[in-house]
MDAnalysis code that builds the backbone (N, CA, C; Angstrom):
import MDAnalysis as mda
import numpy as np

u = mda.Universe.empty(582, n_residues=194, atom_resindex=np.repeat(np.arange(194), 3), trajectory=True)
u.add_TopologyAttr("name", ["N", "CA", "C"] * 194)
u.add_TopologyAttr("resid", np.arange(1, 195))
u.add_TopologyAttr("resname", ["UNK", "UNK", "UNK", "UNK", "UNK", "UNK", "UNK", "UNK", "UNK", "UNK", "UNK", "UNK", "UNK", "UNK", "UNK", "UNK", "UNK", "UNK", "UNK", "UNK", "UNK", "UNK", "UNK", "UNK", "UNK", "UNK", "UNK", "UNK", "UNK", "UNK", "UNK", "UNK", "UNK", "UNK", "UNK", "UNK", "UNK", "UNK", "UNK", "UNK", "UNK", "UNK", "UNK", "UNK", "UNK", "UNK", "UNK", "UNK", "UNK", "UNK", "UNK", "UNK", "UNK", "UNK", "UNK", "UNK", "UNK", "UNK", "UNK", "UNK", "UNK", "UNK", "UNK", "UNK", "UNK", "UNK", "UNK", "UNK", "UNK", "UNK", "UNK", "UNK", "UNK", "UNK", "UNK", "UNK", "UNK", "UNK", "UNK", "UNK", "UNK", "UNK", "UNK", "UNK", "UNK", "UNK", "UNK", "UNK", "UNK", "UNK", "UNK", "UNK", "UNK", "UNK", "UNK", "UNK", "UNK", "UNK", "UNK", "UNK", "UNK", "UNK", "UNK", "UNK", "UNK", "UNK", "UNK", "UNK", "UNK", "UNK", "UNK", "UNK", "UNK", "UNK", "UNK", "UNK", "UNK", "UNK", "UNK", "UNK", "UNK", "UNK", "UNK", "UNK", "UNK", "UNK", "UNK", "UNK", "UNK", "UNK", "UNK", "UNK", "UNK", "UNK", "UNK", "UNK", "UNK", "UNK", "UNK", "UNK", "UNK", "UNK", "UNK", "UNK", "UNK", "UNK", "UNK", "UNK", "UNK", "UNK", "UNK", "UNK", "UNK", "UNK", "UNK", "UNK", "UNK", "UNK", "UNK", "UNK", "UNK", "UNK", "UNK", "UNK", "UNK", "UNK", "UNK", "UNK", "UNK", "UNK", "UNK", "UNK", "UNK", "UNK", "UNK", "UNK", "UNK", "UNK", "UNK", "UNK", "UNK", "UNK", "UNK", "UNK", "UNK", "UNK", "UNK", "UNK", "UNK", "UNK", "UNK", "UNK", "UNK", "UNK"])
u.atoms.positions = np.array([
    [-12.806, 20.479, 3.516],
    [-13.293, 19.453, 2.629],
    [-12.195, 18.424, 2.733],
    [-12.838, 17.165, 2.754],
    [-12.055, 16.022, 2.987],
    [-11.403, 15.798, 1.692],
    [-10.018, 15.636, 1.402],
    [-9.170, 15.591, 0.471],
    [-9.565, 14.186, -0.282],
    [-9.733, 13.101, 0.609],
    [-9.927, 11.768, -0.045],
    [-11.235, 11.844, -0.897],
    [-12.297, 12.473, -0.350],
    [-13.672, 12.727, -0.896],
    [-13.609, 13.465, -2.133],
    [-12.599, 14.672, -2.167],
    [-12.350, 15.291, -3.233],
    [-11.666, 14.466, -4.504],
    [-10.781, 13.633, -4.051],
    [-10.198, 12.883, -4.868],
    [-11.213, 11.668, -5.618],
    [-12.007, 11.215, -4.869],
    [-12.837, 10.345, -5.305],
    [-13.905, 11.063, -6.527],
    [-14.285, 12.367, -6.117],
    [-15.127, 13.098, -6.762],
    [-14.352, 13.391, -8.154],
    [-13.159, 13.616, -7.970],
    [-12.572, 13.998, -9.419],
    [-12.431, 12.528, -10.370],
    [-12.203, 11.463, -9.603],
    [-12.275, 10.273, -10.416],
    [-13.529, 10.078, -10.966],
    [-14.609, 10.458, -10.396],
    [-15.984, 10.038, -10.929],
    [-16.257, 11.226, -12.243],
    [-15.827, 12.220, -12.073],
    [-16.121, 13.005, -12.970],
    [-15.471, 12.910, -14.515],
    [-14.197, 12.095, -14.356],
    [-13.672, 11.574, -15.670],
    [-13.885, 10.144, -16.188],
    [-14.887, 9.644, -15.717],
    [-15.330, 8.285, -16.001],
    [-16.521, 8.281, -16.874],
    [-16.582, 7.516, -17.885],
    [-17.418, 7.168, -18.799],
    [-18.738, 6.489, -18.375],
    [-19.790, 6.335, -18.877],
    [-20.943, 5.383, -18.464],
    [-20.471, 3.950, -18.468],
    [-19.723, 3.610, -19.487],
    [-19.239, 2.218, -19.625],
    [-18.434, 1.939, -18.437],
    [-17.420, 2.657, -18.030],
    [-16.528, 2.517, -16.969],
    [-17.209, 2.382, -15.579],
    [-18.371, 2.956, -15.496],
    [-19.285, 3.013, -14.347],
    [-19.895, 1.562, -14.438],
    [-20.319, 1.462, -15.370],
    [-21.078, 0.052, -15.788],
    [-20.243, -1.021, -15.251],
    [-18.872, -1.008, -15.718],
    [-17.847, -2.150, -15.402],
    [-17.595, -2.106, -13.974],
    [-17.420, -0.978, -13.108],
    [-17.244, -0.865, -11.725],
    [-18.532, -1.680, -11.157],
    [-19.651, -1.184, -11.472],
    [-20.849, -1.772, -10.870],
    [-20.849, -3.203, -10.854],
    [-20.436, -3.843, -12.142],
    [-20.363, -5.275, -12.375],
    [-19.341, -5.851, -11.311],
    [-18.133, -5.230, -11.117],
    [-17.017, -5.839, -10.406],
    [-17.503, -5.930, -8.864],
    [-18.472, -4.595, -8.430],
    [-18.806, -4.803, -7.202],
    [-19.901, -5.436, -6.647],
    [-20.435, -6.418, -7.620],
    [-21.821, -7.217, -7.326],
    [-21.388, -8.030, -5.902],
    [-20.079, -8.426, -5.570],
    [-19.965, -9.326, -4.621],
    [-19.817, -8.396, -3.386],
    [-19.723, -7.048, -3.572],
    [-19.427, -6.181, -2.297],
    [-20.696, -5.496, -2.016],
    [-21.558, -5.109, -2.941],
    [-22.745, -4.282, -2.603],
    [-24.072, -5.105, -2.997],
    [-25.179, -5.036, -2.223],
    [-26.310, -5.602, -2.738],
    [-26.921, -5.138, -3.939],
    [-27.429, -6.119, -4.657],
    [-27.982, -5.632, -6.077],
    [-28.869, -4.556, -5.779],
    [-30.011, -4.574, -5.008],
    [-30.958, -3.458, -4.957],
    [-30.311, -2.297, -4.813],
    [-29.170, -1.912, -4.134],
    [-28.438, -0.851, -3.916],
    [-27.879, -0.382, -5.141],
    [-27.119, -1.504, -5.867],
    [-26.370, -1.181, -7.175],
    [-27.143, -0.559, -8.415],
    [-28.551, -1.284, -8.259],
    [-29.559, -0.711, -9.360],
    [-29.537, 0.766, -9.211],
    [-29.467, 1.455, -8.215],
    [-29.669, 2.904, -7.794],
    [-28.471, 3.644, -8.439],
    [-27.426, 3.159, -8.635],
    [-26.128, 3.905, -8.873],
    [-26.013, 4.155, -10.390],
    [-25.809, 5.592, -10.453],
    [-25.912, 6.397, -11.769],
    [-24.498, 6.961, -12.154],
    [-23.768, 6.947, -11.151],
    [-22.302, 7.473, -11.319],
    [-21.345, 7.032, -10.589],
    [-20.050, 7.191, -10.674],
    [-19.005, 6.568, -9.880],
    [-19.039, 7.111, -8.419],
    [-19.506, 8.509, -8.301],
    [-19.777, 9.030, -6.978],
    [-20.765, 8.112, -6.101],
    [-21.735, 7.707, -6.872],
    [-22.813, 6.990, -6.061],
    [-22.162, 5.600, -5.685],
    [-21.492, 4.967, -6.477],
    [-20.620, 3.533, -6.242],
    [-19.622, 3.885, -5.159],
    [-18.863, 4.777, -5.102],
    [-17.827, 5.280, -4.228],
    [-18.458, 5.500, -2.879],
    [-19.777, 6.209, -2.783],
    [-20.538, 6.315, -1.801],
    [-20.818, 5.150, -1.013],
    [-21.341, 4.108, -1.767],
    [-21.828, 2.831, -1.260],
    [-20.427, 2.274, -0.694],
    [-19.544, 2.049, -1.522],
    [-18.334, 1.559, -1.064],
    [-17.646, 1.856, 0.392],
    [-17.747, 3.338, 0.527],
    [-17.396, 3.990, 1.732],
    [-18.403, 3.686, 2.896],
    [-19.599, 3.653, 2.557],
    [-20.710, 3.215, 3.512],
    [-20.486, 1.721, 4.027],
    [-19.995, 0.803, 3.067],
    [-19.665, -0.679, 3.290],
    [-18.393, -0.874, 4.077],
    [-17.600, 0.121, 4.127],
    [-16.112, 0.098, 4.464],
    [-15.377, -0.791, 3.754],
    [-15.699, -0.934, 2.376],
    [-14.904, -1.664, 1.302],
    [-13.728, -0.890, 1.101],
    [-14.031, 0.536, 0.969],
    [-12.795, 1.489, 0.861],
    [-12.878, 2.507, 1.859],
    [-11.723, 2.765, 2.523],
    [-11.593, 4.083, 3.398],
    [-10.295, 4.673, 3.047],
    [-10.315, 5.957, 3.693],
    [-8.904, 6.534, 3.553],
    [-7.758, 5.902, 3.699],
    [-7.764, 4.814, 4.665],
    [-6.565, 4.115, 5.071],
    [-6.456, 2.791, 4.299],
    [-7.600, 2.349, 3.493],
    [-7.406, 1.217, 2.950],
    [-8.093, 1.405, 1.439],
    [-7.075, 1.465, 0.520],
    [-7.598, 1.913, -0.854],
    [-7.368, 0.545, -1.774],
    [-7.025, -0.604, -1.307],
    [-6.516, -1.690, -1.957],
    [-7.841, -1.976, -2.981],
    [-8.995, -2.096, -2.564],
    [-10.228, -2.448, -3.474],
    [-10.125, -1.674, -4.580],
    [-10.187, -0.182, -4.255],
    [-10.267, 0.611, -5.276],
    [-9.165, 0.540, -6.312],
    [-7.909, 0.438, -5.817],
    [-6.816, 0.030, -6.838],
    [-7.011, -0.860, -7.738],
    [-7.610, -2.152, -7.024],
    [-8.110, -3.297, -7.780],
    [-9.156, -2.996, -8.967],
    [-9.946, -2.220, -8.513],
    [-11.213, -1.927, -9.428],
    [-10.759, -1.119, -10.666],
    [-9.691, -0.117, -10.351],
    [-9.223, 0.712, -11.335],
    [-8.397, 0.366, -12.361],
    [-7.343, -0.719, -11.774],
    [-7.037, -1.462, -12.642],
    [-7.679, -2.389, -13.511],
    [-8.756, -2.805, -12.956],
    [-9.695, -3.827, -13.786],
    [-10.408, -3.144, -14.885],
    [-10.557, -1.885, -14.656],
    [-11.045, -1.143, -16.009],
    [-10.024, -0.265, -16.708],
    [-8.697, -0.547, -16.359],
    [-7.714, 0.020, -17.103],
    [-7.459, 1.463, -17.168],
    [-7.858, 1.938, -15.929],
    [-7.601, 3.330, -15.593],
    [-6.418, 3.619, -14.757],
    [-5.241, 3.157, -15.481],
    [-3.818, 3.206, -14.887],
    [-3.575, 4.928, -14.440],
    [-4.205, 5.705, -14.983],
    [-4.048, 7.056, -14.823],
    [-4.413, 7.273, -13.435],
    [-5.635, 6.737, -12.994],
    [-6.214, 6.995, -11.677],
    [-5.510, 6.163, -10.716],
    [-5.217, 5.086, -11.022],
    [-4.324, 4.290, -10.126],
    [-2.862, 5.097, -9.718],
    [-2.459, 5.741, -10.649],
    [-1.227, 6.254, -10.474],
    [-1.488, 7.737, -9.604],
    [-2.513, 8.442, -9.713],
    [-3.076, 9.377, -8.906],
    [-3.322, 9.064, -7.526],
    [-4.035, 7.936, -7.292],
    [-4.370, 7.203, -6.006],
    [-3.110, 7.011, -5.438],
    [-2.186, 6.514, -5.938],
    [-0.825, 6.029, -5.263],
    [-0.081, 7.161, -4.878],
    [-0.236, 8.187, -5.690],
    [0.594, 9.325, -5.355],
    [-0.062, 10.262, -4.140],
    [-1.276, 10.099, -4.082],
    [-2.156, 10.593, -2.974],
    [-1.797, 10.008, -1.812],
    [-1.822, 8.514, -1.681],
    [-1.417, 7.858, -0.596],
    [0.097, 8.115, -0.259],
    [0.833, 8.115, -1.020],
    [2.206, 8.461, -0.813],
    [2.605, 9.708, -0.204],
    [1.846, 10.549, -0.520],
    [1.839, 12.034, 0.294],
    [1.387, 11.994, 1.557],
    [0.793, 10.860, 1.925],
    [0.183, 10.847, 3.201],
    [-1.228, 11.220, 3.516],
    [-1.776, 11.780, 2.643],
    [-3.046, 12.234, 2.622],
    [-4.213, 11.248, 3.060],
    [-4.075, 10.008, 2.339],
    [-4.771, 8.920, 2.899],
    [-4.484, 8.150, 3.994],
    [-3.285, 8.245, 4.819],
    [-2.843, 7.601, 5.706],
    [-2.734, 8.433, 6.856],
    [-3.847, 8.605, 7.622],
    [-3.771, 9.473, 8.808],
    [-3.302, 8.881, 9.979],
    [-2.725, 7.711, 9.908],
    [-2.461, 6.984, 11.129],
    [-1.304, 7.497, 11.647],
    [-0.516, 8.517, 11.219],
    [0.869, 9.049, 11.659],
    [2.022, 8.363, 10.874],
    [3.280, 9.047, 11.232],
    [4.538, 8.707, 10.792],
    [5.306, 8.336, 11.959],
    [6.247, 7.485, 11.728],
    [7.189, 7.050, 12.801],
    [8.046, 8.348, 13.180],
    [8.607, 8.253, 14.324],
    [9.380, 9.579, 14.739],
    [10.624, 9.708, 13.826],
    [11.300, 10.913, 13.660],
    [12.411, 11.142, 12.503],
    [13.429, 9.980, 12.929],
    [14.014, 9.801, 14.160],
    [15.037, 8.949, 14.450],
    [14.646, 7.309, 14.003],
    [13.402, 6.894, 14.069],
    [13.015, 5.733, 13.542],
    [12.837, 5.635, 12.092],
    [12.567, 6.660, 11.560],
    [12.518, 6.683, 9.987],
    [14.058, 6.645, 9.478],
    [14.839, 7.325, 10.190],
    [16.208, 7.348, 9.781],
    [16.978, 5.940, 9.885],
    [16.505, 5.071, 10.832],
    [16.846, 3.791, 10.988],
    [16.171, 2.754, 10.078],
    [14.911, 3.299, 9.723],
    [14.212, 2.483, 8.785],
    [14.814, 2.483, 7.413],
    [15.247, 3.692, 7.127],
    [15.785, 4.093, 5.700],
    [17.111, 3.164, 5.615],
    [18.201, 3.134, 6.725],
    [19.054, 2.307, 6.660],
    [18.673, 0.802, 6.707],
    [17.950, 0.383, 7.246],
    [17.317, -1.133, 7.444],
    [16.741, -1.447, 5.785],
    [16.047, -0.502, 5.304],
    [15.462, -0.615, 3.846],
    [16.638, -0.912, 2.902],
    [17.789, -0.061, 2.939],
    [18.825, -0.276, 2.168],
    [19.515, -1.545, 2.199],
    [19.910, -2.093, 3.428],
    [20.498, -3.343, 3.539],
    [19.366, -4.419, 3.102],
    [18.165, -4.141, 3.441],
    [17.213, -5.257, 2.940],
    [17.193, -5.354, 1.431],
    [16.936, -4.278, 0.890],
    [17.010, -4.069, -0.597],
    [18.151, -4.673, -1.347],
    [19.125, -4.513, -0.848],
    [20.681, -5.188, -1.287],
    [20.700, -6.709, -1.238],
    [19.696, -7.102, -0.148],
    [20.110, -8.468, 0.236],
    [18.949, -9.633, 0.080],
    [17.562, -9.063, 0.042],
    [16.719, -10.006, 0.151],
    [16.278, -10.831, -1.288],
    [16.050, -9.978, -2.483],
    [16.009, -10.531, -3.594],
    [14.451, -11.149, -3.749],
    [14.703, -12.503, -4.191],
    [13.317, -13.135, -4.560],
    [12.522, -13.601, -3.407],
    [13.074, -13.319, -2.329],
    [12.281, -13.766, -0.887],
    [11.519, -12.695, -0.358],
    [11.278, -11.424, -1.127],
    [10.622, -10.272, -0.561],
    [9.319, -10.711, -0.186],
    [8.545, -11.572, -1.002],
    [7.113, -11.783, -0.847],
    [6.819, -12.792, 0.655],
    [7.991, -13.582, 0.606],
    [8.113, -14.259, 2.210],
    [8.063, -13.349, 3.196],
    [8.913, -12.282, 2.930],
    [9.295, -11.396, 4.199],
    [8.000, -10.600, 4.349],
    [7.348, -10.257, 3.296],
    [6.171, -9.283, 3.625],
    [5.109, -10.177, 4.277],
    [4.780, -11.375, 3.886],
    [3.967, -12.113, 4.591],
    [4.369, -12.274, 5.937],
    [5.607, -12.308, 6.362],
    [5.948, -12.427, 7.916],
    [5.615, -11.190, 8.730],
    [5.722, -10.121, 7.886],
    [5.458, -8.807, 8.548],
    [3.959, -8.349, 8.321],
    [2.946, -9.428, 7.835],
    [1.802, -9.306, 8.006],
    [1.114, -8.339, 7.055],
    [1.863, -7.801, 5.807],
    [1.294, -7.124, 4.969],
    [0.159, -8.016, 4.347],
    [-0.827, -7.503, 3.946],
    [-2.152, -8.140, 3.234],
    [-1.667, -8.731, 1.919],
    [-2.204, -9.762, 1.592],
    [-1.840, -10.345, 0.211],
    [-2.113, -9.502, -1.013],
    [-3.091, -8.706, -0.969],
    [-3.709, -8.010, -2.022],
    [-2.733, -6.824, -2.354],
    [-2.051, -6.318, -1.080],
    [-1.099, -5.132, -1.332],
    [0.386, -6.021, -1.869],
    [0.577, -7.005, -1.644],
    [1.583, -7.729, -2.181],
    [1.468, -7.920, -3.769],
    [0.174, -8.487, -4.034],
    [-0.091, -8.508, -5.535],
    [-0.069, -7.288, -6.132],
    [-0.651, -6.165, -5.591],
    [-0.521, -5.004, -6.340],
    [0.939, -4.440, -6.718],
    [1.906, -4.756, -5.727],
    [3.126, -4.322, -5.839],
    [3.820, -5.112, -7.070],
    [3.558, -6.452, -7.074],
    [4.122, -7.394, -8.162],
    [3.461, -6.912, -9.430],
    [2.234, -6.453, -9.551],
    [1.629, -6.122, -10.702],
    [2.281, -4.713, -11.170],
    [2.402, -3.968, -10.298],
    [2.912, -2.599, -10.602],
    [4.481, -2.649, -11.129],
    [5.209, -3.584, -10.628],
    [6.706, -3.672, -10.989],
    [7.064, -5.046, -11.477],
    [6.502, -5.433, -12.538],
    [6.601, -6.944, -13.048],
    [8.143, -7.355, -13.385],
    [9.030, -6.460, -13.444],
    [10.405, -6.631, -14.138],
    [11.540, -6.408, -13.000],
    [11.529, -5.508, -12.373],
    [12.417, -4.925, -11.584],
    [12.246, -5.295, -9.932],
    [13.114, -6.477, -9.823],
    [12.920, -7.035, -8.319],
    [13.195, -5.982, -7.451],
    [14.308, -5.262, -7.527],
    [14.804, -4.337, -6.627],
    [13.682, -3.465, -6.278],
    [12.939, -2.984, -7.337],
    [11.907, -2.032, -7.146],
    [10.731, -2.540, -6.394],
    [10.419, -3.959, -6.351],
    [9.486, -4.535, -5.806],
    [9.628, -4.596, -4.350],
    [11.003, -4.950, -4.132],
    [11.489, -4.980, -2.628],
    [11.264, -3.690, -1.959],
    [11.760, -2.809, -2.538],
    [11.815, -1.160, -1.854],
    [10.091, -0.943, -1.839],
    [9.391, -1.057, -2.957],
    [8.055, -0.644, -2.736],
    [7.092, -1.482, -1.707],
    [7.674, -2.614, -1.447],
    [7.055, -3.441, -0.547],
    [7.321, -3.068, 0.814],
    [8.541, -2.609, 1.032],
    [9.023, -2.064, 2.379],
    [8.353, -0.721, 2.706],
    [8.130, 0.286, 1.595],
    [7.471, 1.407, 1.763],
    [5.954, 1.080, 2.105],
    [5.436, 0.118, 1.340],
    [3.960, -0.221, 1.573],
    [3.840, -0.714, 3.155],
    [4.655, -1.552, 3.641],
    [4.767, -1.956, 4.967],
    [4.670, -0.744, 5.956],
    [5.623, 0.185, 5.824],
    [5.919, 1.473, 6.302],
    [4.434, 2.364, 6.490],
    [3.955, 2.361, 5.341],
    [2.635, 3.207, 5.220],
    [1.522, 2.451, 5.853],
    [1.495, 1.226, 5.701],
    [0.283, 0.241, 6.434],
    [0.531, 0.386, 7.858],
    [1.682, 0.308, 8.485],
    [1.946, 0.342, 9.901],
    [1.864, 1.627, 10.438],
    [2.275, 2.713, 9.648],
    [2.202, 4.045, 10.312],
    [3.045, 4.310, 11.273],
    [2.692, 4.899, 12.405],
    [3.709, 5.070, 13.626],
    [4.097, 3.887, 14.115],
    [3.373, 2.893, 13.942],
    [3.786, 1.581, 14.559],
    [4.752, 0.818, 13.865],
    [5.513, 1.311, 12.658],
    [6.359, 0.695, 11.892],
    [7.700, 0.841, 12.601],
    [8.313, -0.248, 13.016],
    [9.559, -0.313, 13.875],
    [10.563, -1.221, 13.128],
    [11.825, -0.765, 13.310],
    [13.021, -1.531, 12.795],
    [13.150, -2.944, 13.329],
    [12.792, -3.035, 14.588],
    [12.523, -4.315, 15.466],
    [11.760, -5.255, 14.825],
    [10.790, -4.806, 14.291],
    [9.686, -5.559, 13.658],
    [10.205, -6.124, 12.215],
    [10.848, -5.361, 11.585],
    [11.701, -5.953, 10.401],
    [12.738, -6.877, 10.623],
    [13.321, -6.779, 11.731],
    [14.290, -7.750, 12.124],
    [13.683, -8.955, 12.551],
    [12.849, -9.035, 13.334],
    [12.018, -9.945, 13.722],
    [11.238, -10.594, 12.628],
    [10.865, -9.993, 11.684],
    [10.269, -10.552, 10.340],
    [11.240, -11.255, 9.586],
    [12.409, -10.643, 9.583],
    [13.596, -11.394, 8.749],
    [14.009, -12.736, 9.344],
    [14.029, -12.861, 10.745],
    [14.245, -13.826, 11.379],
    [13.194, -14.977, 11.275],
    [12.077, -14.518, 11.299],
    [10.808, -15.520, 11.258],
    [10.889, -16.147, 9.707],
    [11.578, -15.415, 8.812],
    [11.774, -16.094, 7.531],
    [12.815, -16.639, 7.261],
    [13.599, -16.772, 8.227],
    [14.998, -17.644, 8.019],
    [16.019, -16.674, 7.241],
    [15.771, -15.545, 7.239],
    [16.673, -14.567, 6.570],
    [17.780, -14.152, 7.757],
    [18.440, -14.995, 8.375],
    [19.227, -14.357, 9.655],
    [20.279, -13.489, 9.223],
    [20.881, -13.996, 7.945],
    [22.158, -13.216, 7.690],
    [21.773, -11.761, 7.275],
    [20.499, -11.653, 6.760],
    [20.003, -10.207, 6.307],
    [19.726, -9.781, 7.702],
    [19.181, -10.217, 8.525],
    [18.725, -9.528, 9.792],
    [20.238, -9.253, 10.624],
    [21.201, -9.965, 10.701],
    [22.399, -9.766, 11.269],
    [23.006, -8.380, 10.372],
    [23.008, -8.328, 9.278],
    [23.545, -7.088, 8.481],
    [22.751, -5.998, 8.785],
    [21.442, -5.989, 8.940],
    [20.795, -4.836, 9.389],
    [21.208, -4.256, 10.788],
    [21.228, -5.377, 11.749],
    [21.578, -4.997, 13.238],
    [23.105, -4.478, 13.086],
    [24.034, -4.847, 12.232],
    [25.266, -4.320, 12.004],
    [25.307, -2.870, 11.717],
    [24.579, -2.739, 10.653],
    [24.231, -1.253, 9.907],
    [23.770, -0.307, 11.249],
    [22.925, -0.865, 11.942],
    [22.296, 0.050, 12.976],
    [23.134, 0.459, 13.977],
    [23.911, -0.861, 14.488],
    [25.132, -0.588, 15.403],
    [26.363, 0.581, 14.849],
    [26.397, 0.241, 13.703],
    [27.556, 1.167, 13.203],
    [27.183, 2.619, 13.021],
    [25.664, 2.843, 12.713],
    [25.027, 4.324, 12.825],
    [24.910, 4.753, 13.949],
    [24.740, 4.012, 15.106],
    [24.886, 4.508, 16.423],
    [26.244, 4.947, 16.947],
    [27.157, 4.026, 16.664],
    [28.625, 4.407, 17.088],
    [29.027, 5.675, 16.065],
    [28.603, 6.010, 15.020],
    [29.041, 7.299, 14.457],
    [28.408, 8.412, 14.881],
    [27.098, 8.105, 15.277],
    [26.326, 9.204, 15.873],
    [27.144, 9.766, 17.323],
    [27.527, 8.674, 17.772],
    [28.246, 9.329, 19.372],
    [29.646, 9.964, 19.065],
])
């Protein structure tokens, strides 16, 4: 059984008629009116969204937005945990050495980027919806936003997430000092390894 479909089914079983009605209203621009009229449960709605490719196992941004709109933050939390565990992202992970380098780069970036984190994420190509979701989830702690945005970029890119892309993104945003510090850290790690 597909774990993503099981998750959607569990979401549906815990929703009230009012919440399903609100979801239907919010999906009017995604699903034709005639199809929406046939929706009787959240499972029906999720099936249509999957059919329209508005949500997929690898792209749950719309679902997060919808759940936030109906104030079901408990379900948003479950979905985010599901995604973090890798169930929703079947695109693969970077090799262990690349992950080790990314962790070191993330540490340097988190210490040095600050309020420029959104600009960096845009330079790395992270979709605007994901950036907004991060900002909404962490309204007060800047350091958490930076870290979550880097993790989101890593998940979004999957096995194609490379430290070199982070460095290029930093330079494209004119954050050359941070890029230099990342490169220094990586050189230091390589010399310690030998």
